C-alpha atoms as one frame of an Amber mdcrd trajectory, in Angstrom:
protein
   0.239   0.115   0.081   1.116   3.980  -0.580   1.420   6.164   2.134  -1.783
   8.339   1.008  -3.614   4.116   0.550  -2.481   3.473   4.018  -3.811   6.996
   5.605  -6.607   6.646   3.628  -7.502   3.305   5.294  -7.685   4.990   9.115
 -10.714   6.343  10.229  -9.528   9.674  11.711 -11.198  10.672  14.905 -12.977
  14.409  15.063 -10.442  16.722  15.762 -13.068  18.018  18.538 -12.256  14.006
  20.294  -8.490  14.692  19.998  -8.628  18.376  21.801 -10.872  16.941  24.339
  -8.076  14.591  25.280  -5.614  17.947  26.293  -8.994  19.474  27.857  -8.834
  22.022  25.230 -12.577  22.390  24.392 -14.463  23.219  21.064 -14.827  27.291
  22.268 -10.758  27.353  22.141 -10.637  26.090  19.390 -11.633  27.149  15.079
 -12.660  24.469  13.172 -11.489  24.072   9.600 -13.773  21.073   8.914 -13.690
  17.868  10.632 -10.192  16.739  11.084  -8.321  19.988  11.289  -8.434  22.808
  13.691  -6.421  26.457  14.619  -5.875  26.984  18.204  -7.437  30.288  20.142
  -4.844  32.583  21.765  -7.149  32.485  24.734  -6.379  28.754  25.243  -2.422
  29.702  24.583  -3.199  32.065  27.596  -5.072  29.796  29.435  -2.441  27.353
  30.022   0.873  29.182  29.630   1.244  28.810  33.738   1.842  25.161  33.602
   4.948  23.338  33.651   6.590  22.661  30.534   7.740  18.988  29.281  10.151
  17.575  27.895  11.731  18.803  24.401  12.964  15.935  22.208  14.608  17.273
  18.791  14.591  15.040  16.196  17.390  15.744  13.400  19.412  13.883  10.912
  22.914  12.896   8.970  23.173  14.537   5.805  20.176  13.603   3.523  20.346
  11.586   0.166  18.115  10.678  -2.602  17.033   7.669  -0.725  14.823   9.455
   2.009  15.839   8.824   5.638  12.529   8.966   6.935  13.379  11.821   9.710
   9.590  13.095  10.201   8.246   9.309  10.198  10.603   8.467  12.881   9.431
  11.802  15.087   5.640  11.007  14.497   6.501   7.043  15.334   8.138   8.386
  18.336   5.603  10.346  19.399   3.206   7.854  19.135   5.463   4.835  20.865
   5.555   7.174  23.819   1.911   7.188  23.891   1.530   3.575  23.973   4.002
   3.162  26.673   1.567   5.820  28.888   3.783   8.844  28.313   1.453  11.811
  26.979   3.472  12.960  24.177   2.812  16.022  21.696   4.064  16.423  17.888
   5.319  20.007  17.404   6.514  19.997  13.130   6.608  22.095  10.439   4.090
  22.732   7.919   5.200  21.526   4.273   5.716  23.927   1.579   4.123  23.140
  -2.014   7.451  23.501  -3.650   8.647  20.236  -2.543   5.177  18.671  -2.810
   5.066  19.340  -6.708   8.714  19.103  -6.895  11.407  16.338  -5.582  10.192
  14.934  -2.259   6.651  14.811  -2.668   4.735  15.273   0.851   5.812  15.682
   4.230   3.995  14.167   6.921   5.604  10.918   7.580   4.853   7.860   5.667
   3.401   3.913   6.305   1.733   3.769   9.354   3.470   7.017  11.421   1.692
   9.584   9.372  -0.240  13.031  10.363  -3.446  13.320   8.665  -5.538  14.308
   6.774  -2.376  13.910   4.703  -3.702  15.657   1.808  -5.009  18.431   3.533
  -1.561  18.903   5.348   0.472  18.730   2.476  -1.709  20.897  -0.037  -3.647
  24.209   1.312  -4.128  23.139   5.030  -5.360  26.065   6.611  -4.189  28.739
   4.655  -1.224  29.844   7.069   1.546  30.080   4.178  -1.239  31.297   1.399
  -1.569  34.163   4.397   2.722  34.398   4.366   2.485  35.094   0.751   0.147
  37.442   0.542   1.386  39.399   2.966   5.125  39.344   2.021   3.761  40.683
  -1.711   1.492  43.505  -0.306   4.900  44.816   1.555   6.371  44.555  -2.222
   3.192  46.254  -3.825   3.160  49.152  -0.423   7.061  50.218  -1.637   6.348
  49.695  -5.625   3.305  52.242  -4.512   4.677  54.603  -2.707   7.707  54.864
  -5.411   5.395  55.953  -7.839   3.713  58.332  -5.869   6.932  60.375  -5.342
   9.713  58.003  -3.431   9.276  60.575  -0.415  12.232  58.377   1.410  14.493
  58.443  -1.757  14.492  54.626  -2.266  17.956  54.077  -4.229  17.736  50.342
  -3.579  14.955  48.119  -3.015  15.907  44.829  -1.337  12.245  43.744  -0.302
  11.624  39.882  -2.979   8.251  39.179  -3.395   7.308  35.451  -3.596   5.495
  32.408  -4.165   5.627  29.256  -2.592   6.329  27.163  -5.991   9.932  26.067
  -7.161   9.793  27.956 -10.239  13.663  29.034 -10.972  12.335  31.025 -13.980
  11.473  33.981 -11.345  14.768  33.743  -9.419  15.879  36.804 -11.502  13.235
  39.041 -13.189  11.987  42.617 -14.054   9.271  44.569 -12.977   7.501  47.982
 -13.877   6.943  47.018 -17.538   4.039  48.828 -18.379   5.100  51.986 -19.346
   2.540  54.171 -17.202   3.866  57.843 -16.144   6.361  57.572 -13.062   6.997
  53.314 -13.661  10.313  52.798 -13.434  11.776  49.346 -14.304  13.760  47.252
 -12.334  15.518  44.200 -11.669  13.688  42.457  -8.807  13.094  38.756  -8.030
  11.237  36.155  -6.484  11.956  33.980  -2.980   9.954  30.888  -2.276   7.686
  31.668   0.218   9.114  29.532   2.661  12.129  31.497   2.687  10.355  35.132
   2.598  11.606  37.179   6.453   7.954  36.939   7.160   7.588  33.192   7.589
  10.895  33.342   9.746   9.198  36.639  11.322   5.950  34.310  12.137   8.045
  31.267  13.292  10.037  33.313  16.022   7.627  35.918  17.029   6.101  35.481
  20.550   2.617  36.647  19.828   0.451  38.697  17.719   2.192  42.282  18.805
   6.056  40.871  18.579   5.165  39.682  15.209   3.700  43.003  14.097   7.326
  44.839  16.149   9.227  43.058  13.727   7.247  43.363  10.780   7.748  47.413
  10.925  11.561  46.161  11.623  11.971  44.542   7.938  15.038  46.273   6.147
  13.454  46.921   2.934  15.769  48.750   1.030  17.851  51.866   1.342  17.728
  55.604   0.905  20.126  57.985  -1.187  22.298  57.861   2.237  22.519  54.556
   1.800  20.666  54.737   5.260  17.976  51.365   5.932  14.621  51.977   4.978
  12.200  49.924   7.295   8.640  48.327   6.681   7.379  50.778   9.317   8.529
  53.679   7.152   5.869  53.007   4.760   3.167  52.250   7.590   3.050  48.898
   6.420   3.635  46.831   9.378  -0.228  46.978  10.431  -1.842  45.640   7.439
   0.322  42.722   7.527  -0.139  41.716  11.021  -4.291  41.817   9.686  -2.932
  39.405   7.325  -1.773  37.020   9.132  -3.725  37.400  12.399  -5.308  33.704
  12.059  -2.445  32.386  10.919  -0.519  32.465  13.766  -3.094  30.511  16.030
  -0.954  26.920  15.720  -3.143  24.329  13.730  -3.748  20.886  15.501  -4.552
  17.727  13.238  -3.782  13.902  14.543  -1.448  10.921  13.583  -3.307   7.758
  12.267  -3.048   6.375  15.972  -5.141   9.246  16.992  -2.617  11.484  19.103
  -2.020  15.258  19.171   0.072  16.482  16.468   0.414  20.399  16.335   1.769
  21.208  12.723   2.651  25.496  12.350   5.234  27.210  10.863   7.281  26.142
   7.586  10.520  27.399   6.830  13.235  25.349   4.792  16.538  24.561   6.494
  19.086  24.735   3.410  18.002  28.711   3.053  16.081  29.644   6.121  16.346
  28.390   9.576  14.157  25.206   9.324  12.031  24.886  12.271   8.756  25.586
  13.256   6.876  27.974  15.140   7.941  28.718  18.822   4.109  29.829  19.730
   3.893  26.186  18.504   6.466  24.367  20.102   5.828  26.778  23.794   2.143
  25.301  23.386   2.826  21.732  23.078   5.526  21.537  26.045   2.385  22.712
  27.828   0.290  20.158  27.047   2.221  17.108  26.528   5.097  15.701  29.326
   7.304  14.750  26.534   6.975  16.769  22.781   8.412  15.914  19.791  10.168
  18.161  17.497  12.161  18.086  14.136  14.351  20.670  12.394  14.892  20.329
   8.661  17.453  18.447   6.913  20.763  16.989   8.884  22.185  18.241  12.032
  24.847  20.440  10.216  22.095  22.865   9.172  18.256  22.262  11.094  19.988
  21.536  14.838  22.551  24.112  13.903  19.675  26.293  13.442  17.226  24.859
  16.465  20.216  25.674  18.602  21.736  28.856  17.531  18.885  30.875  16.402
  15.592  29.110  18.011  16.662  28.184  21.364  18.510  31.145  21.638  16.142
  33.327  20.920  13.363  31.436  22.685  14.918  30.098  25.670  14.130  26.225
  25.108  15.764  23.540  26.111  15.935  20.194  24.716  16.030  17.039  26.515
  17.799  14.696  24.321  18.479  14.434  20.585  17.296  11.726  18.168  19.803
  11.574  15.282  17.655   9.260  12.077  19.913   7.675   9.462  19.468   4.482
   7.267  22.067   2.228   6.588  21.388   2.517   2.732  21.751   6.071   2.980
  25.145   5.485   5.242  26.513   3.314   2.167  25.667   5.951   0.131  27.314
   8.289   2.142  30.131   5.551   1.548  30.525   6.330  -1.839  28.343   3.349
  -3.418  25.789   4.233  -6.362  22.272   4.898  -5.204  21.235   1.367  -7.026
  23.809  -0.811  -5.108  22.618   0.565  -1.722  20.201  -2.138  -0.574  23.344
  -4.867  -0.943  25.418  -5.639   1.680  28.633  -3.701   2.235  30.717  -3.106
   5.728  33.650  -1.182   3.810  31.021   1.131   2.167  29.115   1.359   5.565
  32.471   1.960   7.753  32.898   4.994   5.345  30.087   6.702   5.548  29.540
   5.886   9.165  32.011   9.189   9.671  28.877  11.151   8.621  27.218   9.886
  11.162  29.918  10.148  13.686  30.617  14.055  12.806  27.049  14.578  13.221
  26.809  12.907  16.542  29.829  15.018  17.432  28.357  18.286  16.686  25.030
  17.081  18.827  26.909  16.075  21.813  29.986  18.880  21.938  28.739  21.885
  20.255  24.955  21.954  21.071  24.866  20.389  24.242  22.625  17.844  23.721
  22.699  13.836  24.574  22.356  11.851  21.073  20.944   8.758  20.032  20.855
   7.071  16.759  17.356   5.766  14.969  18.353   3.430  12.243  15.158   3.530
  10.135  15.237  -0.227   9.268  14.475  -1.934   5.322  14.185  -5.749   4.991
  17.399  -5.851   3.025  19.457  -4.812   5.938  21.855  -7.678   7.014  22.388
  -8.546  10.951  26.221  -7.961  10.013  25.797  -4.513   9.301  23.684  -3.803
  12.312  26.232  -5.246  14.370  28.662  -3.929  13.006  27.285  -0.072  13.465
  25.918  -1.234  16.888  29.866  -1.530  17.827  31.270   1.837  16.329  28.565
   3.926  18.308  29.275   1.459  21.258  32.754   2.839  21.260  31.986   6.795
  20.729  29.209   5.738  24.210  26.086   6.784  22.144  22.837   4.562  22.130
  21.272   2.719  18.927  17.672   1.984  18.433  16.502   0.031  15.320  12.746
   1.568  14.547  10.313   0.056  11.917   7.821   2.605  12.090   6.931   2.922
   8.389   5.645  -1.229   8.582   4.476  -0.565  12.431   3.708   2.941  13.510
   4.083   3.510  17.632   4.503  -0.273  17.573   7.956  -0.339  15.941  10.074
   2.809  18.354   8.608   1.370  21.472  12.531   0.710  22.123  13.196   3.771
  20.833  10.603   5.924  22.967  12.134   3.982  26.234  15.626   4.918  25.396
  14.812   8.682  24.325  12.511   8.526  28.537  16.077   7.401  29.844  18.312
   9.533  27.933  15.969  12.680  28.478  16.677  11.827  32.237  20.714  12.946
  31.955  21.852  16.108  33.001  21.503  18.322  29.555  22.621  21.551  29.024
  21.973  23.705  26.182  25.493  25.506  24.423  25.618  27.671  21.199  28.466
  27.449  18.912  28.983  31.477  19.205  28.323  34.146  21.360  26.011  37.182
  20.420  29.145  39.539  20.987  30.976  37.879  18.169  31.749  39.365  15.230
  29.499  38.659  12.204  33.118  36.758  10.551  33.477  35.016  13.917  30.229
  33.490  14.121  30.585  32.197  10.758  33.822  30.563  11.258  33.145  29.095
  13.891  30.188  27.304  12.447  31.831  26.508   9.036  35.088  25.067  11.189
  33.289  23.395  14.663  30.471  22.326  12.838  31.118  21.740   9.333  35.067
  20.507   9.779  35.549  23.167   7.144  39.566  24.356   6.952  38.954  28.557
   6.365  36.341  30.721   5.288  36.290  32.672   2.117  34.362  35.877   1.510
  33.622  37.158  -1.888  34.292  41.433  -2.366  30.575  41.723  -2.521  30.009
  39.685   1.348  32.971  41.538   2.730  31.032  44.669   1.728  28.000  43.364
   3.193  29.518  42.478   6.372  30.938  45.389   6.885  27.815  47.629   6.457
  26.108  45.316   8.431  27.938  45.870  11.142  28.262  49.525  10.518  24.536
  49.809  10.915  24.710  47.714  14.115  23.664  44.434  13.462  26.368  42.583
  14.294  25.369  40.961  17.336  21.994  38.817  15.335  22.842  35.264  14.589
  23.811  33.579  11.386  21.705  31.704   9.347  24.096  30.413   6.772  21.977
  29.039   3.583  24.177  25.984   2.209  23.417  23.104   0.723  21.825  20.561
   2.840  23.562  16.955   0.781  27.192  17.681   1.836  29.128  19.197   5.445
  30.537  21.124   2.715  29.142  23.838   0.394  29.491  21.332  -2.883  26.325
  19.635  -2.485  28.864  16.406  -4.591  31.404  16.369  -2.309  30.050  13.509
   0.064  32.792  12.441   1.673  34.340  15.741   2.979  37.768  13.502   2.730
  40.311  16.661   1.652  40.151  19.924   3.291  38.027  22.507   1.638  36.877
  25.994   2.482  33.591  27.404   2.740  32.822  30.764   0.302  30.454  32.852
   1.604  28.816  35.063  -1.780  26.413  37.175   0.213  25.362  38.892   3.570
  21.757  39.883   4.369  20.344  40.809   7.425  16.815  40.092   8.136  16.539
  42.702  11.179  12.600  41.697  11.613  14.117  38.144  11.881  16.344  39.157
  13.766  19.398  37.033  12.133  21.822  37.389   9.525  21.443  35.530   6.552
  24.853  33.934   4.753  24.733  32.764   1.091  27.306  29.731   0.298  28.540
  28.207  -2.520  25.316  27.277  -5.177  22.515  28.086  -2.974  19.371  29.430
  -4.545  16.385  30.932  -1.763  14.121  30.069  -5.294  14.553  26.428  -5.911
  13.637  24.923  -8.995  11.767  21.270 -10.300  13.671  18.590 -10.975  13.806
  16.716 -14.839  10.530  14.506 -13.384   9.139  16.884 -10.656   6.183  14.866
  -8.585   3.451  16.920 -10.003   3.888  14.800 -13.031   2.246  11.613 -11.247
  -0.441  13.735  -8.986  -4.163  14.319 -10.037  -7.362  12.968  -9.407  -8.858
   9.532 -10.449 -12.099   8.650 -11.487 -13.223   8.019  -7.752 -12.304  11.907
  -7.277  -9.642  11.145  -5.001  -6.360  12.639  -5.278  -3.584  10.423  -5.822
   0.393  10.561  -6.374   1.158  12.444  -3.461   3.779  10.262  -1.467
């Protein structure tokens, strides 16, 4: 059975029934049909004094085309914790339409470890990302309207981009203002994907509606003739944008296939953004569950690094443990085996690929200060010899291993992982930041590049040098850095999987996100507007003769 067929074989409970298990009354939620709802600010305030549960971060090795199943294991782990009598809540990101129709497909888990209704969550859901897109583009319209009517603020350069929540490489660079109307001056512009918009980052990092409005007002949209920043609040735009986001800011609740609570809210990518669900949703989950399972996008060099150095730094969150997800196939892929041969037993390649896993574990433990456990998403063709070999390698560095089968068995397939996570979360665990606020932007970049990625050094293109100098001269050098880098390698070269030889990280651009309160650092060949693959997932998505959506996986 496919993921979507498995999801449809389970009879969902009404979301009011799921909410009731956590003392969330119907008056505390706004229903979006039978199986989706938003939780009200009134309820969030009501539970704000409750004791927090334990936060468990799920991260992974560098991803491969084979798929590691990080979200699937996060869902299965939460279901497993509930099976062993622990009250667990999921706190996940919303899927972007870009990957759904692009290369990855859906992002609601897989097999018997899914959140549902999967079609709704993967497509328009409750409209949050549409609201973010509209707010982003309203700000663009206000900017160009201001310039059209005389440019009182003396814009010399506009840096705010439009966005759309699709992979569309043709929009990376565009020219606008071509209507030849009076006062319309053509200029070069471009689009980001919506999940890379600063509005998305602000949405995910804001404490509440007032904080959201404050941050939106602080967005730098351009520079004037004196090279001074122009803010969204100079255009009086923050109020209208906040109105568009008012309802979206309330967290969404759905359920797993085992009828456990999942809060899904916010969806930035981790390779080009900070890759974590909203602070509001995570903090709410901590008031509702004894354990909260959350994930950070892509590998621990990207999502987990930003989870710690941006999200936890800004919000005060402190995880009790971290799960690092891998598969034996992916480890062999990182060991130099071709994709089609990764299912075959190969101890030599596994031994090489384990180095990728060990580096992530080292980061989790010694850079971020978290207690790690490795979760292997098990496949039928994994051999006992390979499993024993991996077990021995992890024992040598004192890291526990758990074999999971959540795709086939749901929560039952992660009982061992759940029990080990509970035990691990009782150990002393103090979060550590890789760099300090008062260090320079270059010092922060170089600490992440050298300590987390393992780079020998950092090279700066001339443009990046000037931008960093300007950002610090404006007083924004104390912000954390959000490094945009390929997810496939510790280096900034997607094809350099082994990273055996010394490598440098090349910094090509630095952009202050004053509303989000971090500095985006672009490396290598990274784009904030992805493109579709040669054979996009969209080719397989359709409505069948029964009126059902098929092709989302």
